[in-house]
C-alpha positions as CSV (number, residue, x, y, z in Angstrom):
1,M,-10.4,-120.4,-140.2
2,H,-9.0,-117.4,-141.9
3,I,-12.4,-115.7,-141.6
4,T,-12.5,-116.6,-137.9
5,F,-9.1,-115.0,-137.3
6,F,-10.2,-111.7,-138.9
7,A,-13.5,-111.8,-137.1
8,L,-11.8,-112.3,-133.7
9,L,-9.2,-109.6,-134.5
10,G,-11.9,-107.1,-135.5
11,A,-14.1,-108.0,-132.5
12,S,-11.2,-107.6,-130.1
13,L,-10.3,-104.2,-131.6
14,V,-13.9,-103.0,-131.4
15,R,-14.2,-104.2,-127.8
16,F,-11.1,-102.3,-126.8
17,L,-12.1,-99.1,-128.6
18,L,-15.6,-99.2,-126.9
19,R,-14.2,-99.8,-123.4
20,H,-11.1,-97.7,-123.5
21,P,-11.7,-94.7,-125.8
22,G,-9.1,-92.1,-126.1
23,E,-6.3,-93.9,-124.2
24,A,-2.7,-93.2,-125.0
25,R,-2.1,-96.8,-126.1
26,T,-5.1,-96.7,-128.6
27,P,-3.1,-95.6,-131.6
28,W,-0.5,-98.3,-131.0
29,I,-3.2,-101.0,-130.7
30,I,-4.8,-99.9,-133.9
31,A,-1.5,-99.9,-135.7
32,F,-0.5,-103.3,-134.4
33,S,-4.0,-104.7,-135.3
34,V,-3.6,-103.5,-138.9
35,L,0.0,-104.9,-139.0
36,L,-1.2,-108.2,-137.8
37,A,-4.0,-108.3,-140.3
38,L,-1.6,-107.5,-143.2
39,L,0.9,-110.1,-142.0
40,Y,-1.8,-112.8,-141.8
41,V,-3.0,-112.0,-145.3
42,L,0.5,-113.0,-146.6
43,G,0.2,-116.5,-145.1
44,P,-1.8,-118.3,-147.8
45,A,0.6,-117.1,-150.5
46,L,3.4,-119.0,-148.7
47,G,1.6,-122.3,-149.1
48,A,1.0,-124.9,-146.4
49,R,4.5,-126.2,-145.9
50,P,7.0,-125.3,-143.0
51,T,9.5,-123.7,-145.3
52,P,12.0,-121.1,-143.9
53,R,9.8,-118.3,-145.3
54,W,6.7,-119.7,-143.7
55,M,8.4,-120.2,-140.3
56,L,9.6,-116.5,-140.5
57,W,6.0,-115.5,-141.3
58,L,4.6,-117.5,-138.4
59,G,7.2,-116.0,-136.0
60,A,6.3,-112.5,-137.2
61,V,2.5,-113.1,-136.7
62,V,3.0,-114.6,-133.2
63,G,5.3,-111.8,-132.3
64,V,2.9,-109.0,-133.3
65,W,0.1,-110.9,-131.6
66,V,2.1,-111.1,-128.4
67,V,2.7,-107.3,-128.4
68,L,-1.1,-106.8,-128.9
69,V,-1.9,-109.0,-126.0
70,L,0.5,-107.2,-123.8
71,L,-1.1,-103.9,-124.7
72,A,-4.7,-105.3,-124.5
73,P,-5.3,-108.8,-123.2
74,S,-8.7,-108.9,-125.0
75,F,-6.8,-110.0,-128.1
76,T,-6.0,-113.4,-126.5
77,W,-8.9,-115.0,-128.4
78,C,-6.9,-114.7,-131.6
79,A,-4.8,-117.5,-130.3
80,V,-7.4,-120.1,-131.4
81,P,-6.9,-119.6,-135.2
82,L,-3.1,-119.6,-134.5
83,F,-3.5,-123.0,-132.9
84,Y,-5.0,-124.4,-136.1
85,T,-2.3,-122.7,-138.2
86,G,0.4,-124.5,-136.3
87,L,-1.4,-127.8,-136.1
88,R,-2.2,-127.8,-139.9
89,T,1.3,-127.1,-141.0
90,L,3.9,-128.0,-138.4
91,P,5.0,-131.5,-137.4
92,V,3.2,-132.9,-134.4
93,R,5.7,-132.0,-131.6
94,P,6.5,-128.4,-132.8
95,A,2.7,-127.9,-133.3
96,L,1.8,-129.1,-129.8
97,S,4.7,-127.1,-128.3
98,L,3.3,-123.9,-130.1
99,V,-0.1,-124.6,-128.7
100,V,1.3,-125.0,-125.1
101,L,3.3,-121.8,-125.4
102,L,0.4,-119.8,-126.7
103,T,-1.9,-121.2,-124.1
104,G,0.5,-120.4,-121.3
105,F,0.9,-116.9,-122.5
106,V,-2.9,-116.5,-122.7
107,V,-3.2,-117.6,-119.0
108,V,-0.5,-115.1,-117.9
109,A,-2.2,-112.3,-119.9
110,Q,-5.6,-113.0,-118.5
111,M,-4.3,-113.1,-115.0
112,R,-2.7,-109.7,-115.5
113,L,-6.1,-108.4,-116.6
114,A,-7.9,-109.7,-113.5
115,D,-8.1,-107.6,-110.4
116,E,-7.8,-110.7,-108.2
117,F,-6.8,-114.3,-108.6
118,D,-9.4,-116.4,-110.4
119,P,-8.9,-120.2,-110.6
120,N,-11.0,-120.3,-113.7
121,L,-8.2,-118.5,-115.6
122,L,-6.0,-121.6,-115.1
123,V,-8.7,-123.9,-116.5
124,A,-10.5,-122.1,-119.3
125,P,-7.6,-121.4,-121.7
126,P,-6.1,-124.9,-121.5
127,A,-9.7,-126.3,-122.0
128,V,-10.2,-124.2,-125.1
129,A,-6.8,-125.3,-126.4
130,A,-7.5,-129.0,-125.7
131,L,-10.9,-128.7,-127.5
132,A,-9.2,-127.0,-130.5
133,V,-6.6,-129.9,-130.7
134,A,-9.4,-132.5,-130.4
135,V,-11.4,-130.9,-133.2
136,F,-8.4,-130.7,-135.4
137,V,-7.5,-134.3,-134.8
138,H,-11.0,-135.4,-135.6
139,M,-11.0,-133.3,-138.8
140,R,-7.6,-134.7,-139.8
141,R,-8.8,-138.3,-139.4
142,Q,-11.9,-137.6,-141.4
143,S,-9.7,-136.1,-144.2
144,E,-7.5,-139.1,-144.2
145,R,-10.4,-141.5,-144.5
146,L,-11.8,-139.4,-147.4
147,A,-8.3,-139.4,-149.0
148,A,-8.2,-143.2,-148.7
149,I,-11.6,-143.6,-150.4
150,Q,-10.5,-141.2,-153.2
151,R,-7.3,-143.2,-153.7
152,R,-9.3,-146.4,-154.1
153,E,-11.7,-144.7,-156.5
154,G,-8.8,-143.3,-158.5
155,T,-7.1,-146.7,-158.8
156,L,-10.3,-148.4,-159.9
157,A,-11.0,-145.7,-162.4
158,E,-7.5,-146.0,-163.9
159,R,-7.9,-149.8,-164.1
160,Q,-11.2,-149.4,-165.8
161,R,-9.8,-146.9,-168.3
162,L,-6.9,-149.2,-169.2
163,A,-9.2,-152.2,-169.5
164,M,-11.5,-150.3,-171.9
165,E,-8.6,-149.0,-174.0
166,I,-7.1,-152.5,-174.2
167,H,-10.4,-154.0,-175.1
168,D,-11.1,-151.4,-177.8
169,T,-7.7,-151.5,-179.4
170,L,-5.4,-154.5,-178.7
171,A,-8.0,-157.1,-178.0
172,Q,-10.1,-156.1,-181.0
173,G,-7.1,-156.1,-183.2
174,L,-5.9,-159.5,-182.1
175,S,-9.4,-160.9,-182.6
176,S,-9.4,-159.6,-186.1
177,Q,-6.0,-161.0,-186.9
178,R,-7.1,-164.4,-185.6
179,M,-10.2,-164.4,-187.8
180,L,-8.2,-163.3,-190.9
181,L,-5.5,-165.9,-190.4
182,Q,-8.2,-168.6,-189.9
183,A,-9.9,-167.5,-193.1
184,A,-6.5,-167.5,-195.0
185,D,-5.9,-171.1,-193.7
186,R,-9.3,-172.3,-195.0
187,V,-8.6,-171.0,-198.6
188,W,-4.9,-171.5,-198.6
189,E,-5.1,-174.3,-201.2
190,S,-8.2,-173.3,-203.1
191,D,-7.7,-169.6,-203.5
192,P,-4.1,-168.5,-202.8
193,D,-4.7,-164.9,-203.9
194,K,-7.5,-164.5,-201.4
195,A,-5.4,-166.1,-198.7
196,R,-2.5,-163.7,-199.3
197,T,-5.0,-160.8,-199.1
198,H,-6.2,-162.0,-195.7
199,V,-2.6,-162.4,-194.5
200,R,-1.7,-158.8,-195.7
201,T,-4.7,-157.4,-193.9
202,A,-3.8,-159.3,-190.7
203,G,-0.3,-157.8,-191.0
204,S,-1.7,-154.3,-191.2
205,F,-3.7,-155.0,-188.0
206,A,-0.6,-156.3,-186.4
207,E,1.3,-153.0,-187.2
208,R,-1.6,-151.0,-185.8
209,N,-1.6,-153.1,-182.6
210,L,2.2,-152.7,-182.3
211,A,1.7,-148.9,-182.4
212,E,-1.0,-149.1,-179.7
213,A,1.3,-151.3,-177.6
214,R,4.1,-148.8,-177.9
215,R,1.7,-146.1,-176.8
216,F,0.7,-148.0,-173.7
217,V,4.4,-148.6,-172.9
218,H,5.0,-144.8,-173.3
219,D,2.1,-144.0,-171.0
220,L,3.3,-146.4,-168.3
221,A,7.0,-145.5,-168.5
222,P,7.4,-141.8,-169.4
223,A,9.8,-141.4,-172.3
224,D,10.9,-138.0,-170.9
225,L,12.4,-139.7,-167.9
226,A,13.9,-142.5,-170.0
227,E,15.8,-139.9,-172.1
228,G,17.8,-138.8,-169.0
229,G,18.1,-135.5,-167.2
230,G,15.8,-136.5,-164.3
231,L,12.5,-135.0,-163.3
232,A,13.6,-131.4,-163.6
233,A,14.5,-131.9,-167.3
234,A,11.3,-133.9,-167.9
235,L,9.1,-131.1,-166.4
236,T,10.9,-128.5,-168.4
237,A,10.3,-130.4,-171.6
238,L,6.6,-130.9,-170.6
239,A,6.2,-127.2,-170.1
240,E,7.7,-126.4,-173.5
241,R,5.4,-129.0,-175.2
242,S,2.3,-127.7,-173.4
243,T,2.9,-124.1,-174.4
244,T,0.5,-123.0,-177.1
245,D,-0.8,-119.8,-178.6
246,T,-3.4,-119.5,-175.9
247,L,-1.5,-121.0,-172.9
248,A,2.0,-120.1,-171.7
249,V,3.5,-122.7,-169.4
250,R,6.8,-122.1,-167.5
251,C,8.8,-124.4,-165.3
252,R,10.9,-123.4,-162.3
253,I,13.2,-125.5,-160.0
254,E,13.8,-124.4,-156.4
255,G,16.4,-125.9,-154.1
256,P,19.4,-128.1,-154.9
257,A,18.1,-130.6,-157.5
258,R,19.0,-134.3,-156.8
259,A,18.1,-137.7,-158.1
260,L,14.8,-139.1,-156.9
261,P,13.5,-142.7,-156.8
262,D,12.0,-143.7,-160.2
263,R,8.5,-144.2,-158.8
264,V,8.6,-140.7,-157.3
265,E,9.8,-139.1,-160.5
266,S,7.2,-141.0,-162.6
267,A,4.3,-140.1,-160.2
268,L,5.2,-136.4,-160.2
269,L,5.5,-136.3,-163.9
270,R,2.2,-138.0,-164.3
271,I,0.7,-135.5,-161.8
272,A,2.0,-132.6,-163.8
273,Q,0.7,-134.1,-167.1
274,G,-2.8,-134.7,-165.6
275,A,-2.9,-131.3,-164.1
276,L,-1.9,-129.6,-167.3
277,A,-4.4,-131.6,-169.2
278,N,-7.2,-130.4,-166.8
279,I,-5.9,-126.8,-167.2
280,T,-6.1,-127.0,-171.0
281,E,-9.5,-128.7,-171.1
282,H,-11.3,-127.0,-168.2
283,S,-9.7,-123.9,-166.7
284,G,-9.6,-121.4,-169.6
285,A,-6.3,-120.2,-168.3
286,S,-3.8,-118.2,-170.3
287,A,-0.8,-118.9,-168.1
288,A,0.4,-121.9,-165.9
289,A,3.5,-122.6,-163.9
290,L,5.2,-125.8,-162.7
291,T,7.4,-125.3,-159.6
292,L,9.5,-128.2,-158.4
293,T,10.9,-127.6,-154.9
294,F,13.5,-129.9,-153.3
295,L,13.4,-129.9,-149.5
296,D,15.4,-131.9,-147.0
297,D,12.7,-134.4,-146.3
298,Q,10.3,-134.0,-149.2
299,V,9.9,-132.9,-152.8
300,V,7.0,-130.6,-153.7
301,L,5.4,-130.0,-157.1
302,D,3.1,-126.9,-157.4
303,I,1.0,-126.5,-160.5
304,A,-0.7,-123.0,-160.7
305,D,-2.9,-121.4,-163.3
306,N,-4.8,-118.2,-163.7
307,G,-8.0,-119.9,-165.0
308,R,-11.6,-119.6,-163.9
309,G,-11.0,-121.7,-160.7
310,F,-13.6,-123.7,-158.8
311,D,-14.8,-124.6,-155.3
312,P,-12.7,-127.4,-154.0
313,A,-15.4,-128.3,-151.5
314,G,-17.9,-128.8,-154.3
315,V,-17.9,-131.2,-157.2
316,T,-14.3,-131.6,-158.4
317,P,-13.8,-131.3,-162.1
318,T,-12.7,-134.4,-163.9
319,G,-11.1,-134.7,-167.3
320,V,-10.7,-137.5,-169.8
321,R,-7.0,-137.8,-169.1
322,G,-6.2,-139.0,-165.6
323,H,-9.7,-138.8,-164.3
324,G,-9.1,-135.4,-162.8
325,L,-8.3,-134.6,-159.2
326,P,-9.1,-138.1,-157.7
327,A,-6.4,-139.8,-159.8
328,I,-3.9,-137.0,-159.1
329,R,-4.6,-137.3,-155.4
330,A,-4.3,-141.1,-155.7
331,R,-0.9,-140.9,-157.3
332,A,0.4,-138.7,-154.5
333,G,-1.3,-140.9,-151.8
334,Q,0.3,-144.1,-153.2
335,L,3.7,-142.6,-152.2
336,G,2.5,-141.4,-148.8
337,G,2.2,-137.8,-150.1
338,I,-0.5,-135.2,-149.8
339,L,-2.3,-133.2,-152.5
340,T,-3.4,-129.7,-151.5
341,V,-5.9,-127.8,-153.6
342,E,-6.3,-124.1,-153.3
343,S,-8.9,-122.5,-155.6
344,A,-11.9,-120.2,-155.7
345,P,-14.2,-119.3,-158.6
346,G,-12.6,-116.6,-160.7
347,E,-9.2,-116.8,-158.8
348,G,-7.3,-119.6,-160.5
349,T,-6.1,-122.8,-159.0
350,V,-3.0,-124.1,-157.3
351,L,-2.3,-127.8,-156.8
352,S,0.5,-128.8,-154.5
353,A,1.7,-132.4,-154.3
354,A,4.2,-133.0,-151.5
355,I,6.0,-136.4,-151.5
356,P,8.0,-137.4,-148.5
357,L,11.6,-138.7,-149.0
358,E,13.5,-141.2,-147.0
359,H,16.4,-139.9,-145.0
360,R,19.7,-141.2,-146.0
361,P,22.9,-141.0,-144.1
């Protein structure tokens, strides 16, 4: 959609220059076209959340576009990418309100351009807007279905991983203990020394199994959260532990920090751990950043790195820990959240996990 916006902006500018060369308004139209392009470039850096900075950016983009349309109505086609920008980020009602307002402005601008009244001008722009909304709704539903499939796959993969680890560690150890104790029982009277050897060996297996059980408990209930300080302190400690000679990890907290539900804190910490594991194993990055943002109705965790990046539309990389992006997406989805992936080959990666919070009086 970004490419479409710039293509429409460039085509509108070229069309105006070819049809109206040398007019007094031409320098203004060129200047506002360049300004609109520069403003639009800033959008992806602000993320895909309706933060105050993002709302200010959207207002500036729409304002400059309105000025351009008043100067040259041929720029009305740039409204279509703006439809998708609002639908993709804003809540439903504000997004639809934006579409209606932009469509109404397009109708007025086109009627100003026409020499006489044309009924088609009252039909065509709303039809284009309705088509854009319908296409967006279809794409959103497809994305939700795909996310549901990925959540199921991530859950099954996590269960399989735990089953394999338990089978290869605890189950094997318990089986060995049982065999050793049975052997000790058989020779308890006839060969006490051998029986004691079997018992001591079974004891060493028990100690090893206890260590494995403690590791499982640690994995399922993060120790960093149990130590107090909340998610912010746990992420800070994780960043410090993850920093090595080849990878610098920093943590930043934005917004007023507050206590979160245990399951939200645990999920976000696991997401951060899985993302940092993938960064270490796959990205080749030299720097990474964890950013925890507290908003009124949601909490957002961004994990960014300057590694080699990848194509999110292609095969997603998976790692040994957490099974890569599907498991991270599943953790966010289990809490009704959304995972956004922004990456390109050679340009690093940004993961953004947004978890909604219940409103409390």
